N, C-alpha and C positions, 0 to 999 in steps of 0.2 A: 536210471537215477534221476531224481528230481533236482534241478538246479535253480537257485534263487539268488540273483544279484541285487544288492542293496547299495544305497548311496554312501554309507559310512559304516564303520565298525559298530558305532552306537546303535544304528538302525538294525544291524545284524544281531546284536545281542538282544535287543528288544523283541525281534521276530522269533528268535530261538526260544527266548524265555516264555513268550506267550504260547507258542506251539507246545512246549513241554508242559506248561501249566494245564493245557487241555487234556493231555493224555496220561500224565503221571499220577498214579494214585497208590493206595496202600497195597495193591496187587502188583506193583512194579518194582523191579530191582534196577537201579541205576549204576552203570559202570562209567567212571569218570576218568578222563585224562588229566595230566598235570600240564605244566608249561605256561607260558605267558598268555596265550590266546584265550583259553576259557575262563581265566580268573575273574574278569569282570562279570561274567554270567553267574558264577558262584556267589559273588558279592551281592548281586541283585537278589538271588534266592534267599540269602541270609537276611538281608535287610527287609524284604517284603513279606517273608514268612507265610507264603502261600503254598508252595510245593510241598507235598507230603508223600514221599516214596516209602515203600515197604522196607527197603534196605538199600545201602549204598556201598559200592566197592570200587577198587581202583582198576584201571585198564593196564597200567604199567607203573614201574617204580624203579628209582635209583636205589641200589642196595646200600644198607648201612643200619645204624641204630634207628629205632622208631623215632620219627619226627626229626631226623637229622636235618641240617640246614639246607641241603640240596634236594630233599625228598619231596615228592609230589604231595604226600599226605600233609606235610608241614604247610605247603602252599595252600592246600584246601583248608587247613585249620586257620591260617592267617586271614582268609577271606571271611571268617566267622561262620562258615557253613557247618562245620562239625559241631560247634556249640549249638547251633540251631537244631541240627539233627538230634542231639542229646535232649534238647528241650521238648521234642515231640516223640521221644522214645523210638527213634529210628536207628537201628544198628548200623555202624560203620565198620567195614571189614578191611583190615590193614594187610598189606603184603609183608610187613616188617615185624610181625608178631614175634617170631623166633629168629632174630637177626644174626644169631651166631652160626647158622648153617643155611647157606643160600639154597642148596639143593633140596634140603628137607622142607624149607619154607615154600619152595615152588611146588613140591609134591602136595603139601597140605593145602596150599591155596588152590591147586587144581581140584582137589576133592571138594573144597568149598564152592568153587565156581560151578561145578557140576550139580551140586546140591541146590544152589541158588537158582540156576536155570530150570531145574525140575520143580522147585517149590513155588516159584512165582510165575503166574500166568503170562506176565509181560516183562520183557527185558529190553533196556535201551542203553546204548553206548554213546557217549559224547567224545569225539575225537578232534585233535588238532592235526596239522600237517607240517612236516619238516621241510626244510629247504631242499633236501635231496629226494623228497617225495615219500618219506617214511611216515608211517602211522604207528601209534603206540611206540614200542621199541623194536619194531620189525624193520630192519634196515636192509638196504640193497646187498645182494650177494651172500646172505647168510644161509648156509646149508642146513641149519637147524630149524629154519622157519619157512620151509617150503610149503606149498599149498596142501600137499598130501599128508603133512604131519597131522597125526590123529590126536596129539596132545592138546589140552586146552590151555596149558600154561608152560612156558619155557623159562630157563634161566641161563645166563651166560656172562662171560667176563671180558668180552672183546668189543663192546659197543664203541663206535668211533667218536668218542667225546671224553672229556676229563673224567666223568663218572662212568667207568667202563662196565661195572657190575650192574646187571639189570635183571628184573623179573617182568614178564609181560604175558598178556593174553596172546594166543596164537591166531592165525587165520581161521582155524577150526572153531575156536571160541567165538570170534567175531561173527562167523557165519551163522551162529545160533541166535543172534540178536534179532528181536522183532523189528527194531528200528535203530538206525545209526545216523547221528547228526555229525557232519563234518564241517567244522567251523574254520574258515580261512580268511583272516583279516590282516591287513597291513601290507605295505609295499615289499617288505622283506619276504613275503610269501609268494611273490609273483613267480619266481623260478620253480618252486615246488608245485604250484598250481598248474603251471604250463607243463611240467613233467607228468603230473597226474592226468591231465586231460589229453595228453598226446597218446598215440598208439605205440605199442611195444610190449616187451616182456615184463611180467610182474616181478621177476627176480631183479630187474634193473630199477624198477620203481614200485615198491611194495604197495603203495596206495591204489594202484590200478586194480588190486583185488576188489575194491569197492565198486568197480564198473562191470564185474562179472555176475551174470544172473545165477542164482536168485538174489544174491546180496544187493545187487544194484537196485532191485525193486524196492528195497527197504531203506535205501540210503538217501539222505537229503543233504545236499551241499548248499551252504549259505556262505556267501563271500561278498566282499566289497570291491572285488576286482572285476574287470570285464570278462565275460565268458561267452 
């Protein structure tokens, strides 16, 4: 795994932005995480109007109506990035298309993910890191999200947060990515980063999956913390 430490979150966003500008093209499908960390990156993309992916989809989502107030896709829309994608005719694929049935939506999204990974020659995921070391909605101790799970998408209703219903890419799906960018910025991420970099079981700290070959060879950690 490649690790790059920068002096500030602003420097980290600039670095990630420029690296992605170099490699993302119309033959690329981008899988994006929500949350506070990557939002400034998406705002830069929307404002500068340089990046031109072939398609964009979500890494994980809080279940509910399309664009509900806590959804990752609403965050993405609020950055202006979805409007930009529309302006360049790049499709955005939502996990909340059929929000009345979580299980059915997960099954349909899995079919879509498999199709996107086969159709596009290049796939890139942008991830954040939770304080407990989780990535996407892959949390410690979940028996549905073990490494040997062959599904590409899972759904569940016991996420340890206020919004408990989730849909997420699995370890298997993330292992198909050609490149993974892990963005870790802010003092509130110190604990999660320490857990991630420490040795131990993946079930205790799901992000440790990114340190396992061959996924580690495709993962770039960019952080403003000391490593």
